N, C-alpha and C positions, 0 to 999 in steps of 0.2 A: 417869098423866099421857097425854094423848091424843097429844099432838104433840111430836116431838124438839125441844130447845131447845138452845143454846150451855151448856158445862158452866159457865160464869161466871154465867148467868142462873139456872140450877138451884142452884147453890151460894148465891146471894143471896137466891133467894125462899124460902118457907116449902111445904113440900110436906106436904099432909094426908094422913096416912096413914090407911089402914084398922087399926083398933084389931085384928082379927085378925092383921095382918103387923108391926105396930109393934117387938114384942118379937123376933121372929124375925130371924137373920141375913140377910145382901145379900151374894151372890155378884156382884162387879164384872167384867165382860166387856169388854174392849179389842178394837178392830177396826181395823187400819192395812194399810198395803201400797199398793200400784200399782192401776192401773184401766187395762182395755183402751181400745181407739178404738171405743167403743160409745156410741150415745145417753146411756144410763143409767149410773148406778155400782155397779157389783157388791156393792161393799163397803156401801151400804144395803139394797139387794136383800137381803142375807143375813139382816138384820135381819127384814125381812117375811116370810122363809122361818121363821125360829127363832120368832117370835112368832105366827105364824098370823095375821097382820093386815095390811092396808094402811096401814102407817105413814109409808113414803117414796113420794113420786109416782114414775110409771113412767119419767120423764125427768129425775130427780135434782132437786135443790134448784132453786128459782125464781132467777134471775140476780140479783133484786131483794132477795133477803135478804142477801147477802154479797158485796161487791166486795172483799174483802181477799186480798190474794195471797199473806198468810202462811198459817200453820199456822190448823187451827181444829178445836176438839174439840166435837161435838153429843153430847148425851146423852138416850137414851130408857128410862125407869123404868117397867117391868113388874112392878107390885106382887104379882100372883098368881102370879108365877113366882118372884118375889123375885130378880130378876136386873135389874141396871143396865147398860145399853148404852152403852158412849163409841165414838163413831166419829172417826177423826182423818183428817181432809184436808188435804192439804198441796199442793206442788207437784207431787208424784209424781201428782195425778189432772189429768185433763184438764181440768176446768173451772177449777181453780186456776191451772193451767198456761198456759192461755188470758188469764186475767185479769194474770198475771204478765208474759207477753210484750205485752199491750196496754200495760201500765204504763210499758213501757220505750220510750224514745223512739227515732225513728229515728237521731238524730244521736249515740247513745251509741258510745262505742268499746269496744274487745274487752275492755280491761282495767276499764272501769267496769260493762259488763255482768256481767265475771266476778265481779266485787265484790257486786253484787246477788243473783248467786245461791248464791254463798258464804254470804251472809246469810239468804238463805232457808234453806239447808241447815242452818245452826246453830240457826235456831227451830225447824224441824222435828226436829232432834235434842233440843232441850229440851222441845218437845212430847211426844216419845217417852219421853223419861226420865220425865216426869210420868204416863203410863201406866204405865210400868213400877213405879213406886212407889206405885200406888194398885189394879191390878188383880189379881186370880187368876188369870184366864185372858186369853192373849192371842192373837188370831186374825190371823195374817199374810196377807193376800189378796195372790195374784198372777195376773195375768191370761194365764199361759202353763202349760204343764204341765213347764216347765224352771226349776231353782232357779236364782236370780241371786246368784252368788258375792259381790256387793257388799254383801250383807248381813252378810258376815262382818267385813269393814272397820267398816261401819255399828255392829254389836255390838260390837265391840272398842272403838270410838270411845264408844259409850255406856258401857260398863262403866268405862272408864278416867275419863270425866266424873263417873260416880255416885261413883267413890272420892274425887275432888276436891271435889264438893259435899255429901259428905255430912255433915263437920261442919256446914255452913250449914243443911241439912235439919233436922239434929237441933234446932238453935236455935230452928228455927221451930216445931217439934211439942212444945218441951220441957214445955209447958203444958198440953197436951190430955191428957183422959181416955182414955188407951190403956194397953195393957199395956207392960212395960219393954221386951220383946223389939221391939215396933213402935216404941218411941222409939229403940231402939239402930239399927236395921235401916233404920228409916225406909220400911217396909213390911209389909202384913199378913202376907206370907209369899213367898218366892220364886216369882213367876209362872210358871205352865206356858204354853209357847209352842206354838201349833198353827199348821199350815201348809193354807192352803187354796189350791189352783192349778185354774185355768181350762182346760176341754179346749179345744184349739186346732186339732182337726181332724187330729191324727197317728194316732187310733187308729179313725177312721171307719171304713177301708175293711176292718177285721178285725170279723167278725159277733160278735155275742154268744154263739155256741157255742164260743168258747174255743180257735179256730184260732191257731195258732202262726205269729206273723210271722218267727220266727228260721228257717223252713223245716225244722221238725222233722216228726215224725209227725202229720199233719193229723185221723188218723182217731181219734187216741187223746184221750181228753177230759181235760181240765185240771181242778184242783180249783179254780181262782182264776181269775176272769177276766183279760181283758188290763188293764183299770184297775187291778183291785186289785194286780196283779203290777208296774204302775208306781208305784203309791202304796208298795209294799215297797222298790223301789229307790231311790225318792226319799227314803226315811226312811233307808235305810242311806249316802245320799250325805252327807244333811245332817248326820248324826250323825258323820261321819267327818271331814267338814269344819270342824265345830265342835269335836272333840276336838282335831285336829292345830292347830288356831289358839288352843287352849285357852281358848276361850268356854265350853265346859262342861267341866266338872271333876269330878272323883269328890264332892265335898262340894257339895251343892246350896245350902247357905246362902251359900256364897262366889261364885254365880254371878250374872250379871244375871237369867237364867232358866232353867228347867229342861226337859227333855223327858222324857216317861214312858218306862221302860225297858220294861213289859210290856203297853203298850197303843198302839193306832195312834195318831200325832201327825201324819199328812199324809192330806190329803182331796184327792180330784181331781174337781172338778164335772163331770159328764157334759156333752156338749154339747147342743144342743137336737134334738127327735126329728124324724124326716123327716115324722110326720102330726100337725101339733100339734092336731088335734081328739082323735086317740086319746090324745095325753099329757095333755090336760085331762080327760077323760073317765077315765083311768086313776087320776088323782089325785082325783077326787071320788068313785069307787069304793072307793079306799083310806082316805078320811077317813070313808066312812059306813058302811063295814063294822063288825061287832060284834066287839068282843074276845072271846077264849075265857074269859077271867076276870072280863067284867065280868057284874055283877047287876043285875037289874031292879028289885031292892027299893032304895029311896032312904032312905039314914040321915041324919035330922035332927041338925043342930048342928055342933058343932065335928067330929065324925067325918066328916061330909058334906065338910067343907072338906080333912080330910086324904084322904081318897079321892080328891076331886077332883084333889089335887096329885099324888096317887100316880100316878092315871090321867094325868095330863097329862105326867107324865116318863116313863112306860114307853113302849118303844120298840113300833112297830107290830108287830115281830115280833121273834124271837130270831136274832141276827146269824148264829151259828154254826151253830146247830141246823137252819134251816131250809135247804132245798137244792132245785134244779129237778132234774129229770130227768137221769140222767147224771153225778150226783154233784157238779155245780159250785156253789159256795156263792153265796147271794144277796149283791148289794153294799148296803151300808146306805144310809139318807139322811145329808143332810148335819146334820139334827137330831137324830137318833140318834147320829151320830159325836161332836158337840159336847155332847150331853146326859150321856154317861158321864163326861166330865170336870167337868161343873157339877155332877152329882149329888155328887161327893166332897167339893165345897168345901160346898154344902148341909146334907150330913150330917156335916159337920166330921170326916171323917177326914181330909183334908187330902191333900197329896202326899208320897209317899215315894220320892223320885227320886235320891237318892244312891246310889251304887255302890261297889265295891272291898271291901275285907276286913273294913274298921272303918266302916260307914257311920254318920254321925252323922245323928239326926233333926233336920230343920229345924222351925224354929218356924212357927206356923200360927195366924191368927186369924180369926173371921167376925164382923165387926163389925155393929152395926146401922145402920139408915141414918143415924141421928143422929150416931153416934160416927164414922162413915165422913165425912160432910159437913163436921164439925167439921175433920178434917185435911186432907182435900181442899181446903177454902176455904184453910188456912193455905198450904199449897203452891201453890195457884195464885197466891196472892198473891205468893208470893216468884219462883216461877218463869215465871209466864204475865202476871199482870194488872199488878202494881206498882202499885196505887192507894192503898194505905195508907201513912202516914208511919211507924209502928213497924216495917214490914217493909220499909222502902224502903232501907236500908242493906244488910239481906242481899241485897235482889234485885239491887242493883248489884254487890255481891261475887259473884253468882251468873253475872251478865252477863258480867263480865270473866273468869271460867274458861271461857267458850267459846272463847277462843283457843288454849286446850288441845285442840280438835278440828282444828285447820289441818293439823296432821300427819298425822291418821288421815283426814279425809275428803276433804281436798282433794289428791288424788293428781297430777293433771296440774298442780297449780301447785307441788308439792313437785318434782316430774319438771323443770319448767320453771326452779325455783330452783337446781336443782344442775346443769342444762345450762348456763344463762347465767353460774353461777359459774366452770364452768370455761372459758367462751370469755372472761371477761373480763382472765386474763392472756395469753391469746394476743393480745387487742386492745391490751394496755398495750404487747407486745413489737412489735406492727407500728406503735404510735405512735412509739416510741423508736428506732425503725431508722433507720440515718443521719441522725440529727439532730445538728447543730452544739450548741456549749455555749450559746449565744444566738440565738435567732432572733425573726422578727418574727410578727405575726398571720397573714399569709399563709400562711407555713409552718405554723404551729400549725395552721391551718383544714384545709390539704391532708393533715397527717400525721392529724388527727381523721376525716377523711373517709375515709382509707385502714384506720382503726382502727376506724370503724363498719362499713366492708364487711367487714372479716374477722369482727367480731363478728355481724352480721347471716347469715353463713356457717353459725356454729355454735350461736347462741341459738335457742331455741323457746319458744314458749308466752306466758303472761300476764304472766311477769315481764320479759318483754323490754323494755318501755318503762322500766321502773324501772331495769333495771340498764343501759340505755343513758344514762339520765340521769347515771347514777352515773360511767359510763364518761367523760361530758363532765365533770363534775367533777372526776375523778381528773386527767385530761389537763390541765385547766386549773390545777389546783393544781401539777401538775409543771412547768407552763410557767412560772405566776407564782412560784414558789418558787427565784428565783436564776438563771432560764433565759430571763426575756423580755427581748428586746433591744429598745432605744429606735425607737419607731416614728418618729421627727422624720426628714424627707427634707429634705436641703439644697435649695437654690435650684436646684442643677444636677442635681436628682434622683438623689442617693445617700444610704443610709440612714446613721445615726451609729452606730459600732462599738461605743457604749458599750452594757452592759445598761442596763435601766430605771433612770433617775435623776432627779434634780430640779435643776433650774436656780440658781445660785446668785442671791441677792438682788445689787443693786447695791453694797452693802458686806460682803458676806458672802466668803469664801475657797473655794475647792473642798475637800471632804473625801471621799476615798475610802472610810474606814472606816466611814461613817454607812450605814445601811439604810433606805431606800435611799440611795445616795451622792450626793452632790451634786457636779454636774459642769458643765461645757460641753458643748455637742454636737460631736462631731469625727467627720468621714467618712473620715479619713486621704487626704483628697484634696487635692492642692496643684497651684499652678498660677502662673505667672509673669504678671504684667501690669505696665502703665505707668500711670505718674501721669495727672493730668488734662491737663498739656501733652506728654505722652510722651517727656520728655527723661531720665527715671530709669524702672528697672524693679526689682522685687522680689517674691519669692514671696510669695503670699498661701494662706491656709486656704480652704478649701471654705466658703462663708457659709451660714447658715441661717436669716438674718433679712435683711430687705431694708436695714435702716440698716448693717451690716457689709458688704453686698456694695456698695451705692452711694454710701456717704458716709465710714464709719469709714476704710476701707482709704487712701482718696483723701486724709484729712485727715493721715495719719502723712507726707505729703510736704510739707505745708504750710511748714514751717521750713526744709527743706533745699532744697526747689525751687521749688514753684509759691506761695508765699505772697507774693512780691514780684511776681509779675506783675499786670498791669492784668486785669481782668475786669468782667464784667456779671453780678452776682448775679441770681438769679432768686428772685422772691418768695416767702416762706415766713410760715409762722404766727406772729403776733406776739400772745401771750397778752394779756388785760386783765385776768384773774383769776389767783391764785398757783395755783390747782389746775384747769388746763382738762381736760377730759374729750376723749375720742376721739368722733366722730361715731357714730350709729347707722347700721346697714345700712338705708337706705331705698330706695324706688324712686326712679328718677333723676326730676327734675323735666320740665315738658313743655319742647320743645325752642324754643318760642316765646320763653321768659323769656331775656332777654339775660343773657350769663355777667357775673359780677360782676369789678368792676376790683380786681386784686390791689393790697395795698399795698405799695410798694417797701421793702425792709429800710433801717433807720437807717444803716448805715455804708457806703454806696454812696460810692465816690469821685467827686469832683467833675470830675475830667478824663477819665473813663473813655469818654468820648464826647458827641457832639452832644446835643441836647436830644431829638431823634426818638429815639435809641437808650434814653433814659431813661424814656420813656412806655410805659404799659401798655396792649397790645392785647385785642382781644375774641379769646376762643379760638373757633377755627373748627372745626366738626365735619369729621371726615375723611370724611364720607359726600356733603360737599358741597366739594370742592376750588375753590379761588380761581381765577377765570378773569375776564381783563378785556379789555375791546374798545379800540381805540386812543383812544375819545372819554373813556375813564374814567380815565386817568391823572392829570389835574389833580385831580379829585375825591379819587381816591384819595391822593394825596401829601398834599392837604390835611387829609385825614382823619386820615391816621397824623400828620401833625405836631400836630394837635389832640388825638390820644390817642383818638381815636372811629373807629367803622367807618362806611363808606358810607352803612347804612342809617339812622344816625342823623340823617343829613344830609336826607335824604327830602324830604317836603312841609313839613318844618319850617325846612328851611335856608334858606330864603328871607325867613325872618321877621327876621332880624336878631336873634334870641336876645335879646330885651328882657326886664327882669326881671320885667315884670308880665304878661308872655305865657306862657301854659299851653304847656308842651312834654310829650311823652310822656318816660317814664323812660330814660335814656341810662346807659351804662356807668360815666360819671363819677358818676352818682347812686348807685351800687351799691358797698358795702364789703364785702371778705371778713370771716367771721366771726372774732370775737377771743375766742370762748368755747370752740367746738368745733374741733377739727382733724382733718384727713383722716388716717386710721390708715395709708394706704397710699400707692400714687401715682396720680397725676393721670392719668386716662385720660376715654374719651370717654363712659363710662359712669357717673363719678362724678355725685353731686349737687354742684350750682351754689354757690357763695359758701362752699367751703372749701378749704383750704391745707393741705399737710403740714407737719411739723416742719422738716424738711430736703429739701433739693432732691436729685434724684437724676441730675440733668443739671448739666455746668460747661461755661462760655464763658469761655475766657483768650484774652489776647492775649501771642504771644510777642515782638512788637515790629512794628516797621513794616513796609511793603510791601518794603521792600529786604533784609529779614533773609533773606528765602527767595531763593536763587541757583537759578535754572533748569538750571545747567549741573552742577551737583553735587546737587541734592536735599535732601532732609531729612535734616540729621545728626544721627540720632538712634540709640540702639542698638535691635538687634534685628530691622531689616530686611532682608529678603532682598536678595541682590546686584542692582541694578538696577530695585527696585520701589519706590524712595524719591521718585521724582518724582511731582510734582503737574500735573495735567493743565490746559492752557493754555486760557482761555475768553475768547475776543475778544468785547468790547461794544461795539457802534457806537453812539455818542454824535453826538446831533444837537442843534445850537443852537437854543433855541426862538426866536429872530429871525428865523430862515431861512424865508422864506415857500413856497419850493418844496417842503418837505418837511413832512409832515403832522405838526402838534402831538402830543405825546405817545403817539409810538408805541413800543409796549411792547418793551422789549430784555430779552426773558427769556431768551435764548438759542435761541430757536427759529427754525423756517424763514423767518419773515419779518424776522428780524434779519439775515440773509445777503444779499449780492446773487446773482441769478442768474449762471450761468455765462457767460464772456466778455460781461459787463456791467459796465461802470464805474460806481462810486458817485459821486453828486455830491459835490464836494468834495475827492475823492482826486486823488492825482497823475495826470497825463494826461487830467483831463476839462476838457472845455471850460469857459472862464470859472470856474475853479476858484479857489479863496481862496490867501492866501500859503501859502508854505511851513511856517512855524511855526504856523499855525492849523490845517493839515490835520494835524497829528500828534496833535492832542486830538480827531479824529474817531473814533477806534477806540482803545477802552482795554482791556488786557489783563489779567484776574485768573487765579487758578489755585484749582484745587478738587482736592480729594485725598479719596478713601473709603478709609480705613485699616481694615484688618481684621487681628485679633490672634487666635491660637490658645493653647491652654491651656499650651504650652512657650512663649510669649513670643515666637514668630516672628511678624514683622508685614510687611504689605505694602500696596499700593495696587491698586485694582482700576478699571479705565477702562470696566466694563459688568457686566452680571449674571454673564457667564461668561468673562470675560478680565481676566487679571491684569497690571498694568502690567511691562513689562520692556524697559529701555533699556540696550542694551550699548555704544554709542558715546556721545561728546560729544555736547552739544546739547539735551539733556533729551527730553522726551515729546513726540512729534509730535501724537499723536492728541487731537483737541479734547475738552473736556467736555462737550459737547452731548449726546452719547447717554446719558453717564450721569445727567444733568439732568432728560432727558426720559422716563425709563422708570422703572419700579419696580426698585430695587436691592436685592437681596437682604440679608437680615439675617445668615444662615448660608451659608459657601459652603466646599466640601471645602478643606483646606488644601492648597497646594500641595508643601510638605516631609510627607509622609505617614509616612515611617521603613518599619521593616520589618516591624512588626506587621498582622495582616488588619484590624485595627480603622480606622474613618475616622475621622480627626480632622477636626473643623470650626473654621472660623476665623470670629469673631464681629465685625460691625461695631463698632469701637469709637470710632472718632474721624471728625470731617470738618474737614479744613483748608481755609482761605478766605482766599486773597490779596487783600486788596482793595485796588485802586490808588487813588493821591491823583488822584482826578477829580471831576468833577461826576456822580457816579452813586451811587446808592442801591441796596445789596444788602440784601433781605430774606430773613431767616432764618425757616424755618416746618417745623421737623422733626416727621415723623409717623409712627410706629413700628407696626405690627401683626406683634405676635410670635408669631403662632400662626394656625390656620384658624378660619374663623368657627364660632362668635359671639364670638370672641376681640375686646375692644376696642381702640382706637387709641389708642397714648400719645403724649403731648406734654407739653413742659417747662409749668411753671406760668407761662410770658410767651411767647404766639405772636405771628407777624408782628413779629419783632424786628429793626429795620434797624441793620446793622453800620456803625460808623464808617469812613470811609475811612481810606487808609493803613494797614494793619495786617495781621498775620499770626494770624489767629485760628483757635482750636482748640475744636472743640463736642465735647466727650466724651459718649458715650452712656451710657446704663444698662448697669450688668454684668449685671443681673437685671430682670425684669419681673415684677410682682406684683400682682395684683386682688385686691378682697375674698373672692373664692372660691378664692384659693390663688395659687401663683406659675405662670407661663407657661413648662413646662420646655423645654432645648434639643430639638430634633428627635433622635429615635431613629437609629439606623443602617438604611439603606435605606428611610427615611421621605423624601416628597417636600418640598423645602426652598421650593416655591413661594407657600406661605402664608406663609412668614416673611419679611417684606419692610419696605423704607421706602418709604412712598409717595412717588411724583414728586411736583414742586414745592416742593422743599426749600429752594431757593435761586430768587430772583427779581431781575432788575435793572430798573432804572426810571431814568429822566433825573431828577436832583436839581431841585426847584424854584429858579429864581433867586433871589438875594438881592434884597430891595427895594433901590432905590436910596437912597444916603446923603443 
């Protein structure tokens, strides 16, 4: 065979042997180990030296030959010497290591890269076991002259793996025509292991004259050179290490390999000479010199072949007898060192490496190439290739046994496992420290972060990530196994105190014994609130849904208090199908589309007010507050009386509204959906055309205007002393027939509604040309307004401005007018004037608006708009805006207890949080002169 090939290709091909060599035995020589950082591979150069042929190129194999980053066995069969060379290359070699590094991508993590290298090590061990099962002599090549102690762990792992897979290997070669001992032991003999070390410059400073580097007598010649003394020291060291770790025992048949007891088994290859030309000439001279025992006569026939073989195997000189001047022995060459062991194989003497008192002879067999190739092929199918169906099952079992190597080879992973296992209890203790019995996700994450911090301080190595995931799972199991607190927060931003539970169905009762239990949410928070009209108070639970907060609590007072009062019902969803569905969350429609006209509920009382109060108006966005000039009052009143906006009058208002005339769609042409309802509250960001199933607002009438007594204030429970008086609101009324006064002057309580100082108003007393005494009384109508705030303890008070509480100590009622409160943005939350002894600030929330509408030709329009948070919080408003209150009545507008959007509730402000963003927009009330009735 002229060129080396892979062992798989060698076994599958038919090697044509010379008839002279066919029946002779075959010595199998395996070479493995590591290579130095040099261009070529020294392991392959050894075959060039041993075979005296240029078999391998100078710079190793071509990169195009193989790009496999795993283990590869190449074979070269020298028929004339009857030696088969098997060279193992793996990730221990520079070329394979470079290919392995290139195959790893840059994004591979530490643990993934470790798994890759661990797999490469396992395949390397399996290829080594294949060599130990087929070779007579093994050559371990190392790039330095120091023994690598990691081979001790590697050989112990191989020995343990061999004992595990030995039954599988026996089953693979049981049909081969070989001896019984070979079938039982699955190898022709216990292989002999030899060591070849490369000189790394440690001994170059000492000459070849045998000078002692230890500082002894330099003039006294030594019997052995420094290189030979190094070889002897390495032999002693290696033997002691392997004997100590039980890799070598007295009985060689039980060992993975053997070393000779009376022969050298370590060779140190000298470094390159200083003069390369002299080295080449010396090699040429030694190869061309005639030997003393050479004969000039040629012997024909088979005896000539025997003579050629004998001359080829003879050393170039006697190793021990030849010496230089001074008595120093001459060092042998690598070929001479190796051939003394190969001769024992080819002469069928075998290796007698057992020691002790009763050494047992080990089996030995010198097979022919055909027998060896038959066994090698079957073992190759089971251990390396796995391409035949007959041996596929055995191959899978052999691969499964590779897990046994992890404890031997992966020392860093074993250390990491032990270290991480010790760190886990410490991390668990850190997680469970200072934990309540039930806790939320936030607490769980905080404790888990602390546990991971403790874990990272102690855990190391490749198992870090795997045990970190286990820590995650363990902490989550601990939390979810009876320690998980309900994650629901109330509308006042308080957690439910129950552990994880399910909500009961409409017809289901709570059950504590079930797992998980069936319970209603409860934050153990209680507050005191008043009913819709404010005449009764009762404690309430902390609400968790909008219906309980803004509807259910107030419905409890309907039979006892508010049910018989006159009211204006806000429009709600009226289903037309038995199973209506909530509307999907969609983007708001364009603002150009007019708002739909809600359908008034069917049970409204006919006597609740004039027709203007019954009609439904267009919802006005909060970003465009309504403002009117003096010339717009008539058109506004006309639009309100028709149930339209002023925009609908536009250029189409002059056409008379004929039936055949086209007009743009107005609000009266649009109807609210009867199939889909709004799941939350109505606000400026909702889709148009949707109504909720219930209203979060309430507007009731306590009685006529005279029900309120300005001298006594509101006689309702919970008010702080002197803070139950409504603010007077004097509105100037002008007769529309008077020509000296501009028509439809807005009377919204602004500066234009009041006379300048020291000026008299036309028509009042003392003015020239005034009207009669009775007529002058109707020029000014007095209404009353009150913004009521209520805290969680049921304490109530009225406010006259953003930062002022109404406080009336004497008789006569409140003196400060309501103009300031109506022309500014009133806060939704203000600090309660009765804080108590605690340090925590209590906030009072705007709960009701009281309006006393006088019995006068006056229209008071109600348009509440609430912004319960900083932007981009939407503006909330009732289902009906621009609502005209009927005259002669004490009306109470109850605001929602909680404000909820589709993204969640708008929580009350925290302590030390600015309150300016929580406000009721100005323009909540507007007064206009009522339109005169047509003549009868």
